[in-house]
KOLTIDO-7544 format. One record per residue (C-alpha): residue in one letter; residue number from 1; x negated, z negated, y. Coordinates in pm, 1 decimal. Last residue first. Example, Ala and Ser with C-alpha at 12.3 -4.5 7.8 and 13.67 -1.06 7.14 Angstrom:
// residues 2
+---+-----+----------+----------+----------+
| r |   k |       xx |       zz |       yy |
+---+-----+----------+----------+----------+
| S |   2 |  -1367.0 |   -714.0 |   -106.0 |
| A |   1 |  -1230.0 |   -780.0 |   -450.0 |
+---+-----+----------+----------+----------+
// end
This chain:
// residues 316
+---+-----+----------+----------+----------+
| r |   k |       xx |       zz |       yy |
+---+-----+----------+----------+----------+
| H | 316 |  -1874.4 |    472.1 |   2042.3 |
| N | 315 |  -2124.4 |    709.4 |   2198.8 |
| A | 314 |  -1979.3 |    996.9 |   1993.9 |
| I | 313 |  -1627.9 |    931.9 |   2129.1 |
| I | 312 |  -1757.6 |    938.8 |   2486.8 |
| S | 311 |  -1944.0 |   1263.6 |   2419.7 |
| E | 310 |  -1636.4 |   1424.5 |   2260.8 |
| S | 309 |  -1438.2 |   1365.4 |   2577.8 |
| K | 308 |  -1146.5 |   1124.5 |   2562.6 |
| K | 307 |   -792.7 |   1257.2 |   2582.5 |
| R | 306 |   -582.2 |   1056.0 |   2823.6 |
| A | 305 |   -304.3 |    813.9 |   2734.6 |
| L | 304 |     46.3 |    737.5 |   2863.1 |
| V | 303 |    259.0 |    489.2 |   2670.0 |
| Q | 302 |    629.1 |    440.0 |   2740.0 |
| M | 301 |    789.6 |    134.6 |   2588.8 |
| T | 300 |   1131.2 |     42.0 |   2455.1 |
| D | 299 |   1339.2 |   -272.9 |   2426.2 |
| G | 298 |   1133.6 |   -435.0 |   2702.1 |
| R | 297 |    888.0 |   -715.5 |   2635.3 |
| G | 296 |    649.1 |   -688.6 |   2929.1 |
| M | 295 |    825.9 |   -982.1 |   3097.0 |
| A | 294 |    953.0 |   -747.5 |   3368.0 |
| S | 293 |   1096.9 |   -529.1 |   3091.0 |
| F | 292 |   1283.7 |   -826.2 |   2940.5 |
| L | 291 |   1430.1 |   -908.3 |   3282.1 |
| Y | 290 |   1516.0 |   -542.4 |   3332.6 |
| A | 289 |   1709.2 |   -525.2 |   3007.0 |
| L | 288 |   1867.9 |   -865.9 |   3061.6 |
| V | 287 |   2007.1 |   -767.2 |   3401.8 |
| I | 286 |   2133.5 |   -430.9 |   3274.1 |
| S | 285 |   2289.4 |   -592.6 |   2968.5 |
| M | 284 |   2472.1 |   -855.9 |   3173.3 |
| P | 283 |   2601.0 |   -589.2 |   3410.1 |
| V | 282 |   2736.6 |   -393.3 |   3108.7 |
| A | 281 |   2882.5 |   -688.7 |   2915.1 |
| I | 280 |   3105.9 |   -822.0 |   3192.5 |
| P | 279 |   3286.2 |   -504.8 |   3297.7 |
| L | 278 |   3251.4 |   -383.5 |   2932.8 |
| S | 277 |   3456.6 |   -665.6 |   2777.9 |
| V | 276 |   3797.4 |   -498.7 |   2806.0 |
| I | 275 |   3661.1 |   -166.8 |   2674.3 |
| T | 274 |   3492.5 |   -326.7 |   2374.3 |
| L | 273 |   3794.9 |   -535.7 |   2280.0 |
| L | 272 |   4016.8 |   -227.9 |   2309.0 |
| L | 271 |   3782.4 |    -27.9 |   2087.3 |
| R | 270 |   3777.1 |   -310.7 |   1834.8 |
| A | 269 |   4157.3 |   -313.2 |   1820.9 |
| Y | 268 |   4165.1 |     66.4 |   1807.9 |
| R | 267 |   3929.3 |     70.7 |   1510.2 |
| A | 266 |   4122.3 |   -199.5 |   1326.6 |
| P | 265 |   4450.2 |     -8.9 |   1377.6 |
| G | 264 |   4332.2 |    302.2 |   1188.7 |
| K | 263 |   3984.8 |    441.2 |   1134.1 |
| E | 262 |   3631.0 |    302.2 |   1114.4 |
| R | 261 |   3356.1 |    560.5 |   1082.9 |
| A | 260 |   3277.4 |    603.8 |   1451.3 |
| K | 259 |   3100.6 |    936.8 |   1498.3 |
| N | 258 |   3241.3 |   1069.1 |   1826.1 |
| K | 257 |   2901.4 |   1027.3 |   1998.4 |
| L | 256 |   3038.5 |    770.4 |   2242.6 |
| T | 255 |   3223.8 |    605.9 |   1953.1 |
| K | 254 |   2909.1 |    596.3 |   1740.0 |
| Y | 253 |   2717.4 |    420.3 |   2017.2 |
| L | 252 |   3001.6 |    176.2 |   2080.7 |
| F | 251 |   3035.5 |     89.7 |   1710.8 |
| N | 250 |   2663.1 |     42.0 |   1641.8 |
| F | 249 |   2758.4 |   -170.5 |   1337.9 |
| E | 248 |   3134.7 |   -210.6 |   1319.1 |
| L | 247 |   3190.4 |   -523.2 |   1526.4 |
| G | 246 |   3031.7 |   -848.9 |   1410.9 |
| L | 245 |   2963.6 |  -1002.6 |   1751.2 |
| S | 244 |   2587.2 |   -957.1 |   1707.3 |
| N | 243 |   2638.4 |   -580.2 |   1694.7 |
| Y | 242 |   2805.1 |   -602.3 |   2037.3 |
| F | 241 |   2494.0 |   -767.6 |   2181.7 |
| S | 240 |   2266.6 |   -510.5 |   2015.6 |
| Q | 239 |   2480.2 |   -234.3 |   2167.6 |
| L | 238 |   2443.3 |   -375.6 |   2519.0 |
| V | 237 |   2071.9 |   -451.7 |   2487.1 |
| G | 236 |   2000.5 |    -99.9 |   2363.6 |
| F | 235 |   2225.4 |     45.0 |   2633.7 |
| P | 234 |   2026.1 |   -133.3 |   2902.6 |
| N | 233 |   1690.4 |    -27.6 |   2751.5 |
| F | 232 |   1723.5 |    339.0 |   2657.5 |
| E | 231 |   1787.1 |    577.1 |   2948.2 |
| F | 230 |   1719.9 |    324.9 |   3224.4 |
| S | 229 |   1372.1 |    281.2 |   3080.7 |
| N | 228 |   1134.9 |     22.1 |   3224.3 |
| H | 227 |    873.5 |    -86.5 |   2970.8 |
| T | 226 |    552.0 |     67.3 |   3100.1 |
| I | 225 |    210.6 |    125.7 |   2945.1 |
| G | 224 |    -76.3 |    288.0 |   3133.9 |
| V | 223 |   -378.8 |    517.0 |   3115.7 |
| I | 222 |   -479.5 |    428.5 |   2759.7 |
| E | 221 |   -788.0 |    607.3 |   2631.7 |
| F | 220 |   -760.4 |    863.3 |   2354.6 |
| G | 219 |   -971.2 |    992.5 |   2062.5 |
| N | 218 |   -807.7 |    855.3 |   1750.6 |
| N | 217 |   -893.6 |    486.2 |   1756.9 |
| E | 216 |   -761.4 |    446.0 |   2110.9 |
| L | 215 |   -431.9 |    616.0 |   2028.8 |
| L | 214 |   -333.0 |    425.4 |   1715.4 |
| F | 213 |   -464.8 |     94.5 |   1849.8 |
| S | 212 |   -273.8 |    142.1 |   2175.4 |
| A | 211 |     47.9 |    200.2 |   1978.3 |
| S | 210 |    -27.2 |   -114.3 |   1775.7 |
| E | 209 |    -79.9 |   -322.8 |   2089.8 |
| P | 208 |    218.5 |   -188.3 |   2284.3 |
| T | 207 |    431.9 |   -264.9 |   1976.8 |
| F | 206 |    536.4 |      0.6 |   1729.8 |
| H | 205 |    780.6 |     36.3 |   1441.8 |
| F | 204 |    720.5 |    309.3 |   1184.7 |
| L | 203 |    972.3 |    469.4 |    946.5 |
| H | 202 |   1252.8 |    477.8 |   1200.5 |
| R | 201 |   1516.6 |    672.0 |   1008.0 |
| P | 200 |   1538.9 |    381.3 |    763.2 |
| L | 199 |   1653.2 |    182.4 |    954.2 |
| D | 198 |   1753.3 |    223.1 |   1318.3 |
| L | 197 |   1562.5 |    -75.8 |   1464.9 |
| H | 196 |   1663.5 |     32.0 |   1816.0 |
| F | 195 |   2006.8 |   -133.8 |   1804.7 |
| W | 194 |   1878.9 |   -481.0 |   1717.3 |
| R | 193 |   2124.8 |   -646.0 |   1477.2 |
| C | 192 |   1854.3 |   -697.4 |   1212.6 |
| K | 191 |   1651.0 |   -910.5 |   1458.0 |
| W | 190 |   1881.2 |  -1002.7 |   1749.0 |
| L | 189 |   1674.7 |  -1231.5 |   1974.0 |
| A | 188 |   1319.4 |  -1143.8 |   1869.8 |
| F | 187 |   1420.6 |   -778.6 |   1857.6 |
| S | 186 |   1567.5 |   -802.2 |   2207.2 |
| A | 185 |   1260.2 |   -981.6 |   2342.4 |
| S | 184 |   1058.8 |   -677.1 |   2243.9 |
| G | 183 |    762.9 |   -672.2 |   2005.0 |
| I | 182 |    947.1 |   -413.9 |   1797.5 |
| N | 181 |    914.0 |   -181.5 |   2095.6 |
| P | 180 |   1112.5 |    140.7 |   2055.7 |
| A | 179 |    919.0 |    457.3 |   2137.2 |
| A | 178 |    811.0 |    680.0 |   2426.0 |
| I | 177 |    474.3 |    849.0 |   2375.8 |
| F | 176 |    296.2 |   1052.4 |   2642.4 |
| I | 175 |    -26.4 |   1243.1 |   2577.4 |
| L | 174 |   -248.0 |   1360.9 |   2860.2 |
| G | 173 |   -520.3 |   1623.5 |   2884.8 |
| N | 172 |   -864.5 |   1515.5 |   3007.8 |
| K | 171 |  -1016.6 |   1829.1 |   2848.9 |
| K | 170 |   -727.6 |   2043.0 |   2726.0 |
| L | 169 |   -491.7 |   1916.8 |   2460.3 |
| L | 168 |   -416.5 |   2098.3 |   2134.1 |
| K | 167 |   -686.9 |   1923.2 |   1931.4 |
| R | 166 |   -558.6 |   1585.1 |   2050.8 |
| A | 165 |   -207.9 |   1674.9 |   1933.0 |
| H | 164 |   -347.3 |   1733.0 |   1583.1 |
| L | 163 |   -504.0 |   1387.2 |   1576.4 |
| I | 162 |   -186.7 |   1226.9 |   1707.7 |
| Y | 161 |     27.3 |   1412.0 |   1453.7 |
| E | 160 |   -187.6 |   1304.2 |   1159.0 |
| K | 159 |   -184.9 |    944.5 |   1286.4 |
| P | 158 |    195.5 |    942.9 |   1305.1 |
| D | 157 |    226.2 |   1014.5 |    929.2 |
| R | 156 |    585.4 |   1020.3 |    803.6 |
| L | 155 |    710.8 |   1063.4 |   1159.6 |
| H | 154 |   1036.7 |    907.3 |   1275.9 |
| E | 153 |    876.5 |    632.1 |   1489.9 |
| A | 152 |    662.3 |    891.8 |   1667.8 |
| V | 151 |    970.7 |   1089.1 |   1782.6 |
| H | 150 |   1129.0 |    876.7 |   2052.9 |
| W | 149 |   1020.8 |   1119.1 |   2325.1 |
| L | 148 |    685.8 |   1258.5 |   2209.2 |
| T | 147 |    513.8 |   1439.1 |   2494.6 |
| I | 146 |    204.4 |   1658.9 |   2519.9 |
| L | 145 |     53.5 |   1735.4 |   2861.5 |
| D | 144 |   -213.7 |   1971.2 |   2991.8 |
| F | 143 |   -201.4 |   2201.3 |   2690.8 |
| S | 142 |   -441.4 |   2475.1 |   2577.7 |
| A | 141 |   -725.1 |   2298.9 |   2395.8 |
| P | 140 |   -628.9 |   2458.1 |   2063.6 |
| E | 139 |   -377.5 |   2746.7 |   2063.9 |
| L | 138 |    -51.9 |   2672.4 |   1881.5 |
| G | 137 |      2.0 |   2810.7 |   1531.8 |
| A | 136 |    304.0 |   2588.0 |   1465.1 |
| N | 135 |    173.0 |   2481.7 |   1124.4 |
| T | 134 |     65.8 |   2126.1 |   1213.3 |
| L | 133 |    357.2 |   2074.9 |   1449.1 |
| E | 132 |    605.2 |   2102.4 |   1163.1 |
| G | 131 |    892.6 |   2349.0 |   1180.9 |
| Y | 130 |   1107.5 |   2524.5 |   1437.1 |
| H | 129 |    858.1 |   2644.0 |   1697.2 |
| V | 128 |   1007.5 |   2654.1 |   2045.4 |
| R | 127 |    907.8 |   2877.9 |   2335.2 |
| I | 126 |   1077.0 |   2814.7 |   2668.7 |
| G | 125 |   1113.9 |   3126.2 |   2885.1 |
| K | 124 |   1454.1 |   3025.1 |   3022.5 |
| E | 123 |   1635.6 |   3278.5 |   2803.6 |
| K | 122 |   1439.9 |   3145.1 |   2507.4 |
| L | 121 |   1583.7 |   2797.8 |   2568.4 |
| R | 120 |   1943.5 |   2923.0 |   2569.3 |
| G | 119 |   1884.5 |   3125.0 |   2253.3 |
| S | 118 |   1716.0 |   2835.1 |   2071.8 |
| F | 117 |   2013.0 |   2599.6 |   2114.8 |
| E | 116 |   2160.3 |   2674.9 |   1771.1 |
| Q | 115 |   1813.7 |   2605.0 |   1632.7 |
| S | 114 |   1873.6 |   2234.5 |   1674.5 |
| S | 113 |   2072.2 |   2224.6 |   1349.9 |
| E | 112 |   1761.4 |   2320.2 |   1151.7 |
| S | 111 |   1580.1 |   2002.9 |   1248.3 |
| V | 110 |   1199.8 |   2015.2 |   1256.3 |
| E | 109 |   1150.2 |   2074.3 |   1629.1 |
| T | 108 |    848.2 |   2193.6 |   1828.1 |
| G | 107 |    836.2 |   2269.3 |   2198.4 |
| Y | 106 |    664.3 |   2480.5 |   2462.3 |
| C | 105 |    710.8 |   2487.9 |   2837.3 |
| Q | 104 |    512.5 |   2636.2 |   3125.7 |
| W | 103 |    597.6 |   2385.7 |   3399.7 |
| G | 102 |    749.2 |   2484.9 |   3734.2 |
| A | 101 |    992.3 |   2198.5 |   3796.7 |
| Q | 100 |   1277.3 |   2407.5 |   3655.2 |
| S |  99 |   1075.9 |   2438.0 |   3334.3 |
| M |  98 |   1036.6 |   2060.4 |   3324.1 |
| A |  97 |   1413.5 |   2012.5 |   3343.1 |
| L |  96 |   1470.2 |   2273.2 |   3069.7 |
| L |  95 |   1200.5 |   2106.0 |   2861.4 |
| F |  94 |   1381.0 |   1771.5 |   2881.9 |
| T |  93 |   1718.5 |   1913.6 |   2778.7 |
| G |  92 |   1565.2 |   2109.2 |   2488.4 |
| E |  91 |   1827.0 |   2063.2 |   2214.0 |
| G |  90 |   1581.6 |   1860.5 |   2010.5 |
| C |  89 |   1228.7 |   1870.8 |   2158.8 |
| G |  88 |   1061.6 |   1694.7 |   1867.5 |
| I |  87 |    712.4 |   1744.2 |   2007.1 |
| D |  86 |    731.6 |   1851.0 |   2372.3 |
| L |  85 |    435.6 |   2070.2 |   2464.4 |
| I |  84 |    350.9 |   2115.2 |   2833.0 |
| K |  83 |    144.1 |   2365.0 |   3032.1 |
| G |  82 |     90.7 |   2284.1 |   3397.2 |
| P |  81 |    291.6 |   2168.8 |   3695.3 |
| P |  80 |    121.9 |   1920.3 |   3930.4 |
| M |  79 |    211.4 |   1562.4 |   3834.7 |
| G |  78 |    420.0 |   1331.1 |   4053.4 |
| S |  77 |    752.4 |   1437.0 |   3899.9 |
| F |  76 |    630.5 |   1341.1 |   3553.4 |
| A |  75 |    878.8 |   1065.1 |   3465.4 |
| K |  74 |   1148.0 |   1246.7 |   3666.7 |
| G |  73 |   1193.4 |   1495.1 |   3381.1 |
| R |  72 |   1331.9 |   1222.2 |   3159.6 |
| L |  71 |   1630.2 |   1159.1 |   3388.3 |
| T |  70 |   1819.1 |   1451.0 |   3225.2 |
| R |  69 |   1864.5 |   1225.0 |   2922.7 |
| I |  68 |   2111.4 |   1005.3 |   3112.7 |
| L |  67 |   2348.8 |   1296.4 |   3171.3 |
| G |  66 |   2327.4 |   1408.3 |   2807.9 |
| F |  65 |   2388.1 |   1056.7 |   2679.6 |
| F |  64 |   2721.2 |   1026.8 |   2859.6 |
| L |  63 |   2826.0 |   1391.1 |   2814.7 |
| S |  62 |   2759.5 |   1375.7 |   2440.5 |
| P |  61 |   2422.3 |   1489.3 |   2309.4 |
| K |  60 |   2381.1 |   1836.4 |   2154.9 |
| E |  59 |   2346.4 |   1791.1 |   1780.2 |
| Y |  58 |   2041.1 |   1637.2 |   1618.0 |
| Y |  57 |   2231.2 |   1398.5 |   1387.1 |
| N |  56 |   2470.6 |   1683.3 |   1304.1 |
| D |  55 |   2658.1 |   1484.6 |   1038.5 |
| K |  54 |   2338.8 |   1459.9 |    827.5 |
| Y |  53 |   2019.8 |   1280.4 |    920.3 |
| Y |  52 |   2074.3 |    957.3 |    729.1 |
| A |  51 |   2172.4 |   1130.0 |    404.6 |
| A |  50 |   1858.7 |   1345.2 |    428.6 |
| L |  49 |   1640.0 |   1035.3 |    419.6 |
| Q |  48 |   1678.8 |    996.9 |     45.0 |
| S |  47 |   1606.1 |   1366.9 |    -16.5 |
| K |  46 |   1295.8 |   1346.3 |    201.8 |
| G |  45 |   1160.8 |   1050.6 |      7.3 |
| P |  44 |   1189.7 |    699.3 |    143.4 |
| Q |  43 |    871.3 |    512.1 |    246.4 |
| P |  42 |    835.6 |    208.2 |     24.2 |
| H |  41 |    801.0 |     22.5 |    245.6 |
| V |  40 |    922.9 |     84.4 |    600.3 |
| F |  39 |    651.4 |     18.6 |    857.6 |
| V |  38 |    537.1 |   -239.1 |   1110.2 |
| I |  37 |    207.0 |   -162.3 |   1284.1 |
| G |  36 |     -9.2 |   -464.3 |   1361.2 |
| C |  35 |   -345.8 |   -285.4 |   1349.5 |
| V |  34 |   -521.3 |   -524.0 |   1106.9 |
| G |  33 |   -261.4 |   -736.9 |    924.6 |
| C |  32 |    -31.0 |   -439.9 |    881.5 |
| R |  31 |    334.3 |   -540.6 |    888.7 |
| C |  30 |    574.5 |   -465.8 |    603.7 |
| L |  29 |    939.1 |   -364.5 |    614.8 |
| E |  28 |   1203.1 |   -365.7 |    344.1 |
| I |  27 |   1531.6 |   -176.9 |    366.4 |
| E |  26 |   1840.2 |   -312.9 |    191.5 |
| T |  25 |   2109.4 |    -48.5 |    139.1 |
| K |  24 |   2478.2 |    -75.8 |    232.5 |
| Q |  23 |   2503.0 |   -114.0 |    610.5 |
| F |  22 |   2595.4 |    257.5 |    636.3 |
| E |  21 |   2388.3 |    378.3 |    929.8 |
| S |  20 |   2159.0 |     90.3 |   1022.0 |
| D |  19 |   2026.2 |     19.1 |    672.4 |
| M |  18 |   2045.9 |   -346.0 |    576.1 |
| C |  17 |   1754.0 |   -561.3 |    680.0 |
| R |  16 |   1425.5 |   -686.1 |    534.9 |
| F |  15 |   1133.0 |   -880.6 |    678.1 |
| F |  14 |    753.9 |   -873.3 |    722.1 |
| F |  13 |    604.1 |   -835.6 |    371.2 |
| P |  12 |    224.7 |   -819.6 |    374.9 |
| S |  11 |     12.6 |   -522.9 |    487.0 |
| S |  10 |   -356.1 |   -592.2 |    424.4 |
| G |   9 |   -471.7 |   -275.6 |    247.3 |
| S |   8 |   -610.2 |   -137.3 |    571.8 |
| G |   7 |   -614.3 |    238.9 |    623.8 |
| C |   6 |   -575.3 |    215.5 |   1001.9 |
| I |   5 |   -251.9 |    403.3 |   1079.1 |
| K |   4 |   -129.7 |    494.7 |    731.3 |
| C |   3 |   -159.2 |    130.7 |    617.1 |
| N |   2 |   -260.4 |    108.5 |    252.5 |
| M |   1 |      0.0 |      0.0 |      0.0 |
+---+-----+----------+----------+----------+
// end
């Protein structure tokens, strides 16, 4: 049971929870004693995971989530336009925003359902490879910025992707990783009820320390780590709070995405309870989300790192 991030064989049991989709299967997680990464063990096979990615998991986001997702482009508004690769680009909302800001945009995506958006992206001059990054045929040392928006936690081998991304970056190129933070105050508070745990789709669970370890030991230097995310943090706190009340797991999230499984009077009773409580629960969640972020223990984190030169790596 060697850690895929650092190779250590010291990865004792951490905890176990029911799967986040069906609440029927126990998922076990281990934590590496060297790099601190938390990971699902044993890692499910592709056929096992398929059940958790069906029902158009990668479909175009609902109006609510689609509007919030457009904020991603603002994260790089201070950078001069260059050439960007978005790994796991989904329906391409982020790349469309970056294209409008003058960036030359490329993407990769493994989901077949996302290909329905390929025509719209191609019309805007955005090139997307549908398949793994490692066989995308992209030119080495050609990108100024590579982004992974909540993708690293889904990867079977994050280290392999980081190493390949480094080859694709220009000298001093930047890599940006946004991911859930299992070192968050929300996880400490809600544990298995934490919205961002998302077992077993999230195969790896990062903290700022373990994400830094992954990057710094594979040719990068950390530029900065932030925890403020209006897109992810307030809703994560809100849904985790509702999960703790015993509602259908992730009920609000599934309702907003038209995927709630519960039917009949019980569903409408829970929906009414949710709606009535929102005027109190939403402000509370926003306050808690930004309090946790100010403590450096936000629900999610955004890590920006710069490619080290070969000479610096050699000296180390």
